[in-house]
N, CA, C and O atoms as CSV, one atom per row, in Angstrom:
chain,resi,resn,atom,element,x,y,z
A,1,MET,N,N,22.445,-42.173,-46.446
A,1,MET,CA,C,23.420,-41.595,-45.555
A,1,MET,C,C,23.467,-40.093,-45.778
A,1,MET,O,O,23.496,-39.626,-46.917
A,2,ALA,N,N,23.474,-39.329,-44.670
A,2,ALA,CA,C,23.487,-37.871,-44.776
A,2,ALA,C,C,24.869,-37.402,-45.164
A,2,ALA,O,O,25.889,-37.914,-44.703
A,3,ARG,N,N,24.859,-36.421,-46.019
A,3,ARG,CA,C,26.162,-35.906,-46.443
A,3,ARG,C,C,26.661,-34.898,-45.416
A,3,ARG,O,O,25.861,-34.231,-44.759
A,4,SER,N,N,27.953,-34.788,-45.278
A,4,SER,CA,C,28.531,-33.860,-44.317
A,4,SER,C,C,28.511,-32.457,-44.913
A,4,SER,O,O,28.682,-32.284,-46.120
A,5,PRO,N,N,28.297,-31.440,-44.044
A,5,PRO,CA,C,28.225,-30.070,-44.539
A,5,PRO,C,C,29.558,-29.631,-45.135
A,5,PRO,O,O,30.629,-30.028,-44.676
A,6,LYS,N,N,29.459,-28.795,-46.179
A,6,LYS,CA,C,30.658,-28.344,-46.878
A,6,LYS,C,C,31.152,-27.000,-46.350
A,6,LYS,O,O,32.350,-26.720,-46.389
A,7,THR,N,N,30.243,-26.175,-45.861
A,7,THR,CA,C,30.644,-24.838,-45.411
A,7,THR,C,C,30.271,-24.672,-43.939
A,7,THR,O,O,29.431,-25.408,-43.422
A,8,PRO,N,N,30.892,-23.710,-43.269
A,8,PRO,CA,C,30.523,-23.450,-41.873
A,8,PRO,C,C,29.051,-23.049,-41.759
A,8,PRO,O,O,28.388,-23.387,-40.779
A,9,HIS,N,N,28.555,-22.346,-42.736
A,9,HIS,CA,C,27.150,-21.934,-42.723
A,9,HIS,C,C,26.233,-23.151,-42.742
A,9,HIS,O,O,25.256,-23.213,-41.995
A,10,GLU,N,N,26.550,-24.111,-43.595
A,10,GLU,CA,C,25.763,-25.342,-43.662
A,10,GLU,C,C,25.859,-26.117,-42.346
A,10,GLU,O,O,24.862,-26.683,-41.897
A,11,ALA,N,N,27.021,-26.152,-41.731
A,11,ALA,CA,C,27.204,-26.847,-40.453
A,11,ALA,C,C,26.364,-26.172,-39.359
A,11,ALA,O,O,25.718,-26.848,-38.557
A,12,PHE,N,N,26.380,-24.837,-39.336
A,12,PHE,CA,C,25.603,-24.061,-38.355
A,12,PHE,C,C,24.119,-24.311,-38.559
A,12,PHE,O,O,23.391,-24.564,-37.600
A,13,THR,N,N,23.669,-24.242,-39.808
A,13,THR,CA,C,22.257,-24.455,-40.121
A,13,THR,C,C,21.839,-25.870,-39.757
A,13,THR,O,O,20.748,-26.065,-39.221
A,14,ALA,N,N,22.663,-26.843,-40.029
A,14,ALA,CA,C,22.347,-28.237,-39.718
A,14,ALA,C,C,22.239,-28.435,-38.210
A,14,ALA,O,O,21.336,-29.124,-37.736
A,15,ALA,N,N,23.150,-27.838,-37.463
A,15,ALA,CA,C,23.135,-27.986,-35.998
A,15,ALA,C,C,21.862,-27.379,-35.410
A,15,ALA,O,O,21.239,-27.982,-34.536
A,16,PHE,N,N,21.473,-26.208,-35.873
A,16,PHE,CA,C,20.288,-25.543,-35.319
A,16,PHE,C,C,18.983,-26.142,-35.826
A,16,PHE,O,O,17.956,-26.028,-35.158
A,17,SER,N,N,19.004,-26.769,-36.977
A,17,SER,CA,C,17.770,-27.383,-37.479
A,17,SER,C,C,17.399,-28.609,-36.647
A,17,SER,O,O,16.226,-28.978,-36.595
A,18,GLU,N,N,18.356,-29.239,-36.006
A,18,GLU,CA,C,18.089,-30.404,-35.173
A,18,GLU,C,C,17.689,-30.020,-33.749
A,18,GLU,O,O,17.137,-30.842,-33.016
A,19,MET,N,N,17.964,-28.779,-33.356
A,19,MET,CA,C,17.636,-28.322,-32.002
A,19,MET,C,C,16.150,-28.080,-31.853
A,19,MET,O,O,15.496,-27.586,-32.771
A,20,LYS,N,N,15.618,-28.431,-30.685
A,20,LYS,CA,C,14.214,-28.147,-30.397
A,20,LYS,C,C,14.170,-26.916,-29.497
A,20,LYS,O,O,14.691,-26.928,-28.381
A,21,MET,N,N,13.552,-25.875,-29.990
A,21,MET,CA,C,13.422,-24.640,-29.215
A,21,MET,C,C,12.202,-24.749,-28.303
A,21,MET,O,O,11.180,-25.309,-28.700
A,22,PRO,N,N,12.302,-24.217,-27.085
A,22,PRO,CA,C,11.132,-24.270,-26.191
A,22,PRO,C,C,10.015,-23.400,-26.750
A,22,PRO,O,O,10.251,-22.399,-27.426
A,23,LYS,N,N,8.783,-23.821,-26.441
A,23,LYS,CA,C,7.634,-23.035,-26.884
A,23,LYS,C,C,7.559,-21.754,-26.074
A,23,LYS,O,O,7.856,-21.736,-24.879
A,24,ALA,N,N,7.159,-20.693,-26.740
A,24,ALA,CA,C,6.969,-19.409,-26.051
A,24,ALA,C,C,5.639,-19.455,-25.305
A,24,ALA,O,O,4.684,-20.073,-25.776
A,25,PRO,N,N,5.572,-18.801,-24.140
A,25,PRO,CA,C,4.297,-18.761,-23.426
A,25,PRO,C,C,3.257,-17.977,-24.226
A,25,PRO,O,O,3.605,-17.200,-25.115
A,26,ASP,N,N,2.015,-18.183,-23.913
A,26,ASP,CA,C,0.905,-17.469,-24.554
A,26,ASP,C,C,1.031,-15.987,-24.197
A,26,ASP,O,O,0.745,-15.587,-23.069
A,27,MET,N,N,1.457,-15.187,-25.155
A,27,MET,CA,C,1.728,-13.773,-24.904
A,27,MET,C,C,0.459,-12.997,-24.539
A,27,MET,O,O,0.509,-12.055,-23.749
A,28,GLU,N,N,-0.657,-13.393,-25.108
A,28,GLU,CA,C,-1.910,-12.721,-24.790
A,28,GLU,C,C,-2.274,-12.951,-23.321
A,28,GLU,O,O,-2.691,-12.030,-22.619
A,29,ALA,N,N,-2.109,-14.184,-22.878
A,29,ALA,CA,C,-2.404,-14.504,-21.476
A,29,ALA,C,C,-1.407,-13.811,-20.545
A,29,ALA,O,O,-1.776,-13.344,-19.467
A,30,LEU,N,N,-0.150,-13.748,-20.966
A,30,LEU,CA,C,0.865,-13.065,-20.166
A,30,LEU,C,C,0.558,-11.569,-20.049
A,30,LEU,O,O,0.707,-10.982,-18.977
A,31,MET,N,N,0.132,-10.966,-21.145
A,31,MET,CA,C,-0.234,-9.543,-21.117
A,31,MET,C,C,-1.472,-9.326,-20.239
A,31,MET,O,O,-1.564,-8.311,-19.549
A,32,ALA,N,N,-2.418,-10.262,-20.256
A,32,ALA,CA,C,-3.607,-10.160,-19.402
A,32,ALA,C,C,-3.201,-10.219,-17.933
A,32,ALA,O,O,-3.763,-9.504,-17.104
A,33,THR,N,N,-2.237,-11.060,-17.609
A,33,THR,CA,C,-1.730,-11.135,-16.234
A,33,THR,C,C,-1.120,-9.799,-15.818
A,33,THR,O,O,-1.390,-9.301,-14.726
A,34,HIS,N,N,-0.306,-9.229,-16.681
A,34,HIS,CA,C,0.326,-7.934,-16.368
A,34,HIS,C,C,-0.722,-6.828,-16.273
A,34,HIS,O,O,-0.600,-5.930,-15.439
A,35,ARG,N,N,-1.732,-6.885,-17.103
A,35,ARG,CA,C,-2.803,-5.885,-17.062
A,35,ARG,C,C,-3.528,-5.959,-15.711
A,35,ARG,O,O,-3.815,-4.930,-15.099
A,36,ARG,N,N,-3.822,-7.184,-15.252
A,36,ARG,CA,C,-4.464,-7.353,-13.944
A,36,ARG,C,C,-3.546,-6.862,-12.826
A,36,ARG,O,O,-4.015,-6.285,-11.845
A,37,ASN,N,N,-2.240,-7.089,-12.972
A,37,ASN,CA,C,-1.285,-6.589,-11.978
A,37,ASN,C,C,-1.368,-5.071,-11.877
A,37,ASN,O,O,-1.403,-4.515,-10.779
A,38,LEU,N,N,-1.398,-4.409,-13.023
A,38,LEU,CA,C,-1.466,-2.942,-13.037
A,38,LEU,C,C,-2.797,-2.440,-12.475
A,38,LEU,O,O,-2.831,-1.425,-11.778
A,39,GLU,N,N,-3.885,-3.141,-12.773
A,39,GLU,CA,C,-5.193,-2.743,-12.238
A,39,GLU,C,C,-5.205,-2.834,-10.716
A,39,GLU,O,O,-5.729,-1.951,-10.037
A,40,VAL,N,N,-4.627,-3.904,-10.188
A,40,VAL,CA,C,-4.592,-4.065,-8.729
A,40,VAL,C,C,-3.666,-3.033,-8.099
A,40,VAL,O,O,-3.958,-2.516,-7.020
A,41,LEU,N,N,-2.569,-2.734,-8.753
A,41,LEU,CA,C,-1.660,-1.706,-8.240
A,41,LEU,C,C,-2.356,-0.349,-8.202
A,41,LEU,O,O,-2.205,0.403,-7.239
A,42,ALA,N,N,-3.112,-0.040,-9.242
A,42,ALA,CA,C,-3.867,1.218,-9.264
A,42,ALA,C,C,-4.905,1.243,-8.145
A,42,ALA,O,O,-5.097,2.272,-7.496
A,43,GLU,N,N,-5.569,0.124,-7.922
A,43,GLU,CA,C,-6.568,0.034,-6.847
A,43,GLU,C,C,-5.910,0.197,-5.474
A,43,GLU,O,O,-6.454,0.868,-4.597
A,44,ALA,N,N,-4.743,-0.418,-5.292
A,44,ALA,CA,C,-4.014,-0.279,-4.021
A,44,ALA,C,C,-3.603,1.179,-3.802
A,44,ALA,O,O,-3.680,1.684,-2.682
A,45,ASN,N,N,-3.171,1.847,-4.858
A,45,ASN,CA,C,-2.817,3.266,-4.748
A,45,ASN,C,C,-4.045,4.106,-4.398
A,45,ASN,O,O,-3.956,5.045,-3.607
A,46,ARG,N,N,-5.183,3.767,-4.986
A,46,ARG,CA,C,-6.417,4.495,-4.687
A,46,ARG,C,C,-6.785,4.320,-3.212
A,46,ARG,O,O,-7.148,5.285,-2.539
A,47,LEU,N,N,-6.689,3.090,-2.718
A,47,LEU,CA,C,-6.983,2.835,-1.308
A,47,LEU,C,C,-6.038,3.613,-0.390
A,47,LEU,O,O,-6.464,4.177,0.618
A,48,ALA,N,N,-4.765,3.637,-0.746
A,48,ALA,CA,C,-3.788,4.373,0.065
A,48,ALA,C,C,-4.088,5.874,0.056
A,48,ALA,O,O,-3.988,6.538,1.088
A,49,MET,N,N,-4.457,6.402,-1.116
A,49,MET,CA,C,-4.781,7.835,-1.202
A,49,MET,C,C,-6.047,8.163,-0.411
A,49,MET,O,O,-6.111,9.192,0.261
A,50,GLU,N,N,-7.047,7.296,-0.488
A,50,GLU,CA,C,-8.266,7.523,0.290
A,50,GLU,C,C,-7.954,7.515,1.779
A,50,GLU,O,O,-8.500,8.318,2.536
A,51,GLY,N,N,-7.078,6.609,2.200
A,51,GLY,CA,C,-6.663,6.558,3.601
A,51,GLY,C,C,-5.947,7.826,4.022
A,51,GLY,O,O,-6.189,8.355,5.107
A,52,ALA,N,N,-5.060,8.316,3.157
A,52,ALA,CA,C,-4.328,9.548,3.465
A,52,ALA,C,C,-5.280,10.744,3.531
A,52,ALA,O,O,-5.142,11.607,4.398
A,53,GLN,N,N,-6.243,10.789,2.613
A,53,GLN,CA,C,-7.217,11.885,2.628
A,53,GLN,C,C,-8.073,11.838,3.888
A,53,GLN,O,O,-8.342,12.877,4.491
A,54,ALA,N,N,-8.503,10.645,4.291
A,54,ALA,CA,C,-9.303,10.503,5.511
A,54,ALA,C,C,-8.505,10.947,6.727
A,54,ALA,O,O,-9.035,11.591,7.632
A,55,MET,N,N,-7.217,10.592,6.735
A,55,MET,CA,C,-6.373,10.986,7.854
A,55,MET,C,C,-6.201,12.503,7.905
A,55,MET,O,O,-6.290,13.105,8.976
A,56,LEU,N,N,-5.954,13.118,6.752
A,56,LEU,CA,C,-5.779,14.568,6.721
A,56,LEU,C,C,-7.063,15.297,7.135
A,56,LEU,O,O,-7.015,16.302,7.845
A,57,LYS,N,N,-8.195,14.785,6.687
A,57,LYS,CA,C,-9.474,15.385,7.064
A,57,LYS,C,C,-9.673,15.285,8.572
A,57,LYS,O,O,-10.077,16.250,9.221
A,58,ARG,N,N,-9.383,14.107,9.121
A,58,ARG,CA,C,-9.560,13.914,10.564
A,58,ARG,C,C,-8.564,14.761,11.349
A,58,ARG,O,O,-8.908,15.281,12.410
A,59,GLN,N,N,-7.358,14.908,10.857
A,59,GLN,CA,C,-6.363,15.767,11.527
A,59,GLN,C,C,-6.861,17.204,11.590
A,59,GLN,O,O,-6.710,17.875,12.611
A,60,ALA,N,N,-7.456,17.676,10.496
A,60,ALA,CA,C,-7.987,19.044,10.486
A,60,ALA,C,C,-9.106,19.188,11.514
A,60,ALA,O,O,-9.172,20.189,12.228
A,61,GLU,N,N,-9.992,18.178,11.591
A,61,GLU,CA,C,-11.071,18.216,12.576
A,61,GLU,C,C,-10.506,18.231,13.996
A,61,GLU,O,O,-10.971,18.987,14.849
A,62,LEU,N,N,-9.508,17.398,14.239
A,62,LEU,CA,C,-8.909,17.332,15.575
A,62,LEU,C,C,-8.190,18.627,15.933
A,62,LEU,O,O,-8.228,19.058,17.086
A,63,ALA,N,N,-7.537,19.247,14.961
A,63,ALA,CA,C,-6.865,20.526,15.215
A,63,ALA,C,C,-7.888,21.595,15.571
A,63,ALA,O,O,-7.657,22.413,16.462
A,64,GLN,N,N,-9.008,21.585,14.881
A,64,GLN,CA,C,-10.072,22.553,15.180
A,64,GLN,C,C,-10.618,22.313,16.589
A,64,GLN,O,O,-10.846,23.264,17.336
A,65,GLN,N,N,-10.826,21.055,16.950
A,65,GLN,CA,C,-11.300,20.736,18.296
A,65,GLN,C,C,-10.280,21.164,19.347
A,65,GLN,O,O,-10.649,21.677,20.404
A,66,ALA,N,N,-9.005,20.954,19.056
A,66,ALA,CA,C,-7.948,21.328,20.004
A,66,ALA,C,C,-7.919,22.842,20.218
A,66,ALA,O,O,-7.729,23.318,21.337
A,67,MET,N,N,-8.108,23.588,19.132
A,67,MET,CA,C,-8.125,25.055,19.271
A,67,MET,C,C,-9.323,25.493,20.122
A,67,MET,O,O,-9.207,26.408,20.937
A,68,GLY,N,N,-10.471,24.838,19.930
A,68,GLY,CA,C,-11.641,25.152,20.746
A,68,GLY,C,C,-11.394,24.837,22.206
A,68,GLY,O,O,-11.741,25.631,23.081
A,69,ALA,N,N,-10.798,23.690,22.478
A,69,ALA,CA,C,-10.492,23.311,23.860
A,69,ALA,C,C,-9.472,24.262,24.470
A,69,ALA,O,O,-9.570,24.601,25.649
A,70,PHE,N,N,-8.503,24.692,23.687
A,70,PHE,CA,C,-7.488,25.635,24.168
A,70,PHE,C,C,-8.138,26.969,24.540
A,70,PHE,O,O,-7.827,27.550,25.580
A,71,THR,N,N,-9.037,27.445,23.688
A,71,THR,CA,C,-9.735,28.708,23.952
A,71,THR,C,C,-10.573,28.599,25.223
A,71,THR,O,O,-10.570,29.501,26.060
A,72,GLU,N,N,-11.290,27.479,25.356
A,72,GLU,CA,C,-12.088,27.273,26.573
A,72,GLU,C,C,-11.201,27.240,27.808
A,72,GLU,O,O,-11.540,27.809,28.846
A,73,GLY,N,N,-10.065,26.571,27.687
A,73,GLY,CA,C,-9.128,26.492,28.810
A,73,GLY,C,C,-8.621,27.851,29.223
A,73,GLY,O,O,-8.521,28.146,30.414
A,74,LEU,N,N,-8.297,28.688,28.242
A,74,LEU,CA,C,-7.830,30.042,28.562
A,74,LEU,C,C,-8.925,30.851,29.249
A,74,LEU,O,O,-8.656,31.609,30.181
A,75,GLN,N,N,-10.148,30.689,28.787
A,75,GLN,CA,C,-11.265,31.399,29.413
A,75,GLN,C,C,-11.448,30.950,30.856
A,75,GLN,O,O,-11.689,31.771,31.741
A,76,GLU,N,N,-11.333,29.643,31.093
A,76,GLU,CA,C,-11.465,29.134,32.458
A,76,GLU,C,C,-10.355,29.653,33.353
A,76,GLU,O,O,-10.588,30.008,34.509
A,77,LEU,N,N,-9.149,29.694,32.810
A,77,LEU,CA,C,-8.008,30.146,33.616
A,77,LEU,C,C,-8.024,31.648,33.863
A,77,LEU,O,O,-7.371,32.123,34.792
A,78,SER,N,N,-8.748,32.399,33.059
A,78,SER,CA,C,-8.764,33.856,33.237
A,78,SER,C,C,-9.733,34.298,34.326
A,78,SER,O,O,-9.753,35.472,34.697
A,79,LYS,N,N,-10.540,33.364,34.844
A,79,LYS,CA,C,-11.461,33.698,35.925
A,79,LYS,C,C,-10.673,33.997,37.192
A,79,LYS,O,O,-9.651,33.370,37.471
A,80,ALA,N,N,-11.164,34.959,37.945
A,80,ALA,CA,C,-10.513,35.325,39.203
A,80,ALA,C,C,-10.804,34.246,40.238
A,80,ALA,O,O,-11.962,33.952,40.534
A,81,GLU,N,N,-9.758,33.667,40.777
A,81,GLU,CA,C,-9.899,32.680,41.832
A,81,GLU,C,C,-8.584,32.574,42.580
A,81,GLU,O,O,-7.581,33.170,42.187
A,82,ALA,N,N,-8.599,31.826,43.639
A,82,ALA,CA,C,-7.394,31.673,44.464
A,82,ALA,C,C,-6.314,30.959,43.657
A,82,ALA,O,O,-6.621,30.120,42.811
A,83,PRO,N,N,-5.040,31.295,43.920
A,83,PRO,CA,C,-3.939,30.671,43.174
A,83,PRO,C,C,-3.941,29.142,43.252
A,83,PRO,O,O,-3.621,28.481,42.264
A,84,SER,N,N,-4.290,28.573,44.394
A,84,SER,CA,C,-4.280,27.107,44.504
A,84,SER,C,C,-5.392,26.498,43.635
A,84,SER,O,O,-5.197,25.445,43.028
A,85,ALA,N,N,-6.548,27.154,43.576
A,85,ALA,CA,C,-7.646,26.667,42.736
A,85,ALA,C,C,-7.272,26.797,41.263
A,85,ALA,O,O,-7.567,25.917,40.454
A,86,ARG,N,N,-6.618,27.908,40.930
A,86,ARG,CA,C,-6.179,28.118,39.545
A,86,ARG,C,C,-5.159,27.047,39.148
A,86,ARG,O,O,-5.229,26.522,38.036
A,87,ALA,N,N,-4.215,26.712,40.030
A,87,ALA,CA,C,-3.205,25.693,39.753
A,87,ALA,C,C,-3.869,24.332,39.565
A,87,ALA,O,O,-3.490,23.569,38.677
A,88,ALA,N,N,-4.861,24.033,40.407
A,88,ALA,CA,C,-5.571,22.758,40.282
A,88,ALA,C,C,-6.326,22.706,38.956
A,88,ALA,O,O,-6.335,21.673,38.287
A,89,ARG,N,N,-6.959,23.818,38.575
A,89,ARG,CA,C,-7.691,23.870,37.309
A,89,ARG,C,C,-6.727,23.710,36.138
A,89,ARG,O,O,-7.027,23.013,35.169
A,90,GLN,N,N,-5.566,24.361,36.235
A,90,GLN,CA,C,-4.573,24.259,35.171
A,90,GLN,C,C,-4.073,22.816,35.033
A,90,GLN,O,O,-3.906,22.323,33.918
A,91,ALA,N,N,-3.836,22.147,36.152
A,91,ALA,CA,C,-3.384,20.750,36.114
A,91,ALA,C,C,-4.456,19.870,35.477
A,91,ALA,O,O,-4.146,18.973,34.693
A,92,LYS,N,N,-5.718,20.131,35.817
A,92,LYS,CA,C,-6.818,19.353,35.233
A,92,LYS,C,C,-6.879,19.563,33.721
A,92,LYS,O,O,-7.050,18.602,32.970
A,93,LEU,N,N,-6.741,20.806,33.270
A,93,LEU,CA,C,-6.773,21.104,31.842
A,93,LEU,C,C,-5.606,20.446,31.106
A,93,LEU,O,O,-5.769,19.956,29.989
A,94,MET,N,N,-4.436,20.436,31.730
A,94,MET,CA,C,-3.268,19.810,31.110
A,94,MET,C,C,-3.469,18.296,30.994
A,94,MET,O,O,-3.121,17.693,29.979
A,95,LYS,N,N,-4.036,17.685,32.050
A,95,LYS,CA,C,-4.297,16.246,32.013
A,95,LYS,C,C,-5.282,15.918,30.893
A,95,LYS,O,O,-5.072,14.962,30.147
A,96,GLU,N,N,-6.357,16.702,30.768
A,96,GLU,CA,C,-7.351,16.482,29.718
A,96,GLU,C,C,-6.723,16.633,28.335
A,96,GLU,O,O,-7.004,15.847,27.430
A,97,ALA,N,N,-5.872,17.646,28.178
A,97,ALA,CA,C,-5.207,17.868,26.885
A,97,ALA,C,C,-4.296,16.694,26.543
A,97,ALA,O,O,-4.254,16.246,25.398
A,98,TYR,N,N,-3.576,16.205,27.533
A,98,TYR,CA,C,-2.686,15.056,27.304
A,98,TYR,C,C,-3.497,13.823,26.898
A,98,TYR,O,O,-3.154,13.147,25.928
A,99,GLU,N,N,-4.559,13.534,27.631
A,99,GLU,CA,C,-5.390,12.369,27.328
A,99,GLU,C,C,-6.023,12.488,25.944
A,99,GLU,O,O,-6.116,11.501,25.215
A,100,ARG,N,N,-6.452,13.684,25.587
A,100,ARG,CA,C,-7.031,13.917,24.263
A,100,ARG,C,C,-5.977,13.682,23.178
A,100,ARG,O,O,-6.272,13.096,22.137
A,101,THR,N,N,-4.764,14.137,23.425
A,101,THR,CA,C,-3.680,13.955,22.462
A,101,THR,C,C,-3.369,12.474,22.260
A,101,THR,O,O,-3.153,12.030,21.132
A,102,VAL,N,N,-3.348,11.715,23.347
A,102,VAL,CA,C,-3.088,10.278,23.243
A,102,VAL,C,C,-4.200,9.591,22.449
A,102,VAL,O,O,-3.921,8.767,21.578
A,103,ARG,N,N,-5.468,9.930,22.748
A,103,ARG,CA,C,-6.594,9.342,22.008
A,103,ARG,C,C,-6.509,9.693,20.521
A,103,ARG,O,O,-6.714,8.838,19.659
A,104,ASN,N,N,-6.208,10.948,20.235
A,104,ASN,CA,C,-6.125,11.391,18.838
A,104,ASN,C,C,-4.986,10.713,18.094
A,104,ASN,O,O,-5.129,10.347,16.927
A,105,SER,N,N,-3.863,10.546,18.763
A,105,SER,CA,C,-2.724,9.860,18.142
A,105,SER,C,C,-3.071,8.413,17.831
A,105,SER,O,O,-2.725,7.891,16.771
A,106,GLN,N,N,-3.764,7.770,18.775
A,106,GLN,CA,C,-4.190,6.379,18.556
A,106,GLN,C,C,-5.141,6.297,17.369
A,106,GLN,O,O,-5.044,5.381,16.552
A,107,GLU,N,N,-6.051,7.246,17.277
A,107,GLU,CA,C,-7.001,7.267,16.160
A,107,GLU,C,C,-6.272,7.447,14.824
A,107,GLU,O,O,-6.608,6.789,13.839
A,108,MET,N,N,-5.285,8.330,14.793
A,108,MET,CA,C,-4.517,8.543,13.554
A,108,MET,C,C,-3.753,7.280,13.174
A,108,MET,O,O,-3.707,6.912,12.000
A,109,MET,N,N,-3.156,6.615,14.157
A,109,MET,CA,C,-2.424,5.379,13.863
A,109,MET,C,C,-3.374,4.310,13.329
A,109,MET,O,O,-3.019,3.568,12.413
A,110,ASP,N,N,-4.573,4.229,13.891
A,110,ASP,CA,C,-5.551,3.249,13.413
A,110,ASP,C,C,-5.967,3.535,11.977
A,110,ASP,O,O,-6.112,2.611,11.176
A,111,LEU,N,N,-6.161,4.808,11.647
A,111,LEU,CA,C,-6.527,5.167,10.270
A,111,LEU,C,C,-5.438,4.742,9.293
A,111,LEU,O,O,-5.726,4.160,8.247
A,112,VAL,N,N,-4.197,5.032,9.635
A,112,VAL,CA,C,-3.069,4.682,8.756
A,112,VAL,C,C,-2.930,3.173,8.655
A,112,VAL,O,O,-2.719,2.636,7.568
A,113,ARG,N,N,-3.047,2.493,9.778
A,113,ARG,CA,C,-2.905,1.031,9.786
A,113,ARG,C,C,-3.979,0.374,8.912
A,113,ARG,O,O,-3.679,-0.538,8.142
A,114,ARG,N,N,-5.224,0.833,9.030
A,114,ARG,CA,C,-6.310,0.251,8.222
A,114,ARG,C,C,-6.081,0.478,6.725
A,114,ARG,O,O,-6.251,-0.435,5.917
A,115,ALA,N,N,-5.692,1.709,6.368
A,115,ALA,CA,C,-5.462,2.015,4.947
A,115,ALA,C,C,-4.320,1.165,4.393
A,115,ALA,O,O,-4.424,0.618,3.295
A,116,ASN,N,N,-3.240,1.056,5.151
A,116,ASN,CA,C,-2.104,0.257,4.691
A,116,ASN,C,C,-2.463,-1.225,4.611
A,116,ASN,O,O,-2.072,-1.909,3.666
A,117,ALA,N,N,-3.199,-1.716,5.590
A,117,ALA,CA,C,-3.576,-3.136,5.591
A,117,ALA,C,C,-4.462,-3.454,4.398
A,117,ALA,O,O,-4.286,-4.492,3.760
A,118,ASP,N,N,-5.411,-2.578,4.085
A,118,ASP,CA,C,-6.287,-2.814,2.944
A,118,ASP,C,C,-5.487,-2.886,1.645
A,118,ASP,O,O,-5.689,-3.787,0.831
A,119,ALA,N,N,-4.582,-1.936,1.460
A,119,ALA,CA,C,-3.774,-1.912,0.238
A,119,ALA,C,C,-2.846,-3.127,0.168
A,119,ALA,O,O,-2.713,-3.743,-0.889
A,120,LEU,N,N,-2.205,-3.473,1.284
A,120,LEU,CA,C,-1.280,-4.610,1.281
A,120,LEU,C,C,-2.008,-5.936,1.082
A,120,LEU,O,O,-1.501,-6.822,0.393
A,121,ASN,N,N,-3.172,-6.079,1.669
A,121,ASN,CA,C,-3.944,-7.318,1.460
A,121,ASN,C,C,-4.297,-7.490,-0.010
A,121,ASN,O,O,-4.208,-8.589,-0.557
A,122,LEU,N,N,-4.696,-6.402,-0.638
A,122,LEU,CA,C,-5.018,-6.449,-2.066
A,122,LEU,C,C,-3.798,-6.857,-2.888
A,122,LEU,O,O,-3.891,-7.713,-3.768
A,123,LEU,N,N,-2.660,-6.242,-2.599
A,123,LEU,CA,C,-1.428,-6.567,-3.332
A,123,LEU,C,C,-0.984,-8.009,-3.072
A,123,LEU,O,O,-0.596,-8.714,-4.004
A,124,ASN,N,N,-1.037,-8.445,-1.826
A,124,ASN,CA,C,-0.620,-9.820,-1.502
A,124,ASN,C,C,-1.484,-10.851,-2.219
A,124,ASN,O,O,-0.980,-11.847,-2.737
A,125,ARG,N,N,-2.784,-10.602,-2.241
A,125,ARG,CA,C,-3.685,-11.529,-2.936
A,125,ARG,C,C,-3.332,-11.600,-4.421
A,125,ARG,O,O,-3.288,-12.682,-5.007
A,126,ARG,N,N,-3.081,-10.433,-5.025
A,126,ARG,CA,C,-2.768,-10.404,-6.462
A,126,ARG,C,C,-1.431,-11.061,-6.757
A,126,ARG,O,O,-1.287,-11.736,-7.776
A,127,ILE,N,N,-0.460,-10.875,-5.891
A,127,ILE,CA,C,0.851,-11.492,-6.118
A,127,ILE,C,C,0.711,-13.013,-6.155
A,127,ILE,O,O,1.302,-13.676,-7.007
A,128,GLY,N,N,-0.071,-13.559,-5.230
A,128,GLY,CA,C,-0.304,-15.006,-5.238
A,128,GLY,C,C,-0.982,-15.458,-6.514
A,128,GLY,O,O,-0.590,-16.462,-7.108
A,129,GLU,N,N,-2.005,-14.719,-6.940
A,129,GLU,CA,C,-2.707,-15.060,-8.180
A,129,GLU,C,C,-1.763,-14.976,-9.375
A,129,GLU,O,O,-1.771,-15.854,-10.238
A,130,ALA,N,N,-0.950,-13.922,-9.427
A,130,ALA,CA,C,-0.037,-13.732,-10.562
A,130,ALA,C,C,0.990,-14.854,-10.635
A,130,ALA,O,O,1.322,-15.324,-11.723
A,131,MET,N,N,1.493,-15.284,-9.484
A,131,MET,CA,C,2.465,-16.382,-9.488
A,131,MET,C,C,1.831,-17.662,-10.038
A,131,MET,O,O,2.458,-18.397,-10.801
A,132,GLU,N,N,0.579,-17.920,-9.643
A,132,GLU,CA,C,-0.119,-19.108,-10.168
A,132,GLU,C,C,-0.346,-18.983,-11.669
A,132,GLU,O,O,-0.190,-19.961,-12.400
A,133,GLU,N,N,-0.713,-17.792,-12.135
A,133,GLU,CA,C,-0.944,-17.585,-13.565
A,133,GLU,C,C,0.333,-17.794,-14.368
A,133,GLU,O,O,0.318,-18.444,-15.413
A,134,VAL,N,N,1.425,-17.244,-13.880
A,134,VAL,CA,C,2.701,-17.396,-14.598
A,134,VAL,C,C,3.131,-18.855,-14.599
A,134,VAL,O,O,3.613,-19.357,-15.614
A,135,GLU,N,N,2.963,-19.539,-13.473
A,135,GLU,CA,C,3.315,-20.950,-13.406
A,135,GLU,C,C,2.499,-21.752,-14.426
A,135,GLU,O,O,3.037,-22.618,-15.117
A,136,THR,N,N,1.207,-21.461,-14.514
A,136,THR,CA,C,0.344,-22.152,-15.480
A,136,THR,C,C,0.793,-21.867,-16.904
A,136,THR,O,O,0.845,-22.776,-17.733
A,137,LEU,N,N,1.117,-20.613,-17.195
A,137,LEU,CA,C,1.572,-20.256,-18.548
A,137,LEU,C,C,2.861,-20.984,-18.909
A,137,LEU,O,O,3.006,-21.494,-20.020
A,138,LEU,N,N,3.788,-21.029,-17.970
A,138,LEU,CA,C,5.070,-21.693,-18.248
A,138,LEU,C,C,4.887,-23.200,-18.389
A,138,LEU,O,O,5.556,-23.840,-19.200
A,139,THR,N,N,3.982,-23.758,-17.597
A,139,THR,CA,C,3.714,-25.205,-17.702
A,139,THR,C,C,3.114,-25.522,-19.078
A,139,THR,O,O,3.507,-26.495,-19.722
A,140,LYS,N,N,2.167,-24.700,-19.520
A,140,LYS,CA,C,1.567,-24.920,-20.837
A,140,LYS,C,C,2.585,-24.744,-21.943
A,140,LYS,O,O,2.554,-25.473,-22.935
A,141,ALA,N,N,3.490,-23.785,-21.789
A,141,ALA,CA,C,4.515,-23.550,-22.824
A,141,ALA,C,C,5.505,-24.706,-22.899
A,141,ALA,O,O,6.069,-24.984,-23.957
A,142,GLY,N,N,5.710,-25.373,-21.772
A,142,GLY,CA,C,6.673,-26.493,-21.735
A,142,GLY,C,C,6.127,-27.744,-22.377
A,142,GLY,O,O,6.896,-28.643,-22.715
A,143,THR,N,N,4.816,-27.831,-22.558
A,143,THR,CA,C,4.236,-29.040,-23.151
A,143,THR,C,C,4.164,-28.957,-24.642
A,143,THR,O,O,3.700,-29.895,-25.291
């Protein structure tokens, strides 16, 4: 027959000695999961930065093209001609500039969308993998 504890310390020790503590997950595997998370985050940031750089480069090219088109337009408008012909030429130049602006805006949106989609797809894939890894670690720790 077990003897009853004499002191509160003995009672506390006896109570905790009978308790079963859950197993801790494999810390090495958990750290490997976090390391992979950080690697994918760094890769997603790299993809986003490359997308931003491509967009800025293309914006500079488009601005240069716009300045060239503007200069050409001014040269065309400076030619001596009848006011009605000049007005028609000016309307044509404005229409071309508007259409070019719409095309360029669409191109910029496509560049941003592609860069963001690439980075988000990478992150989404990793999040799914990480959840499976953590679930496996916790399942193994519970056994």
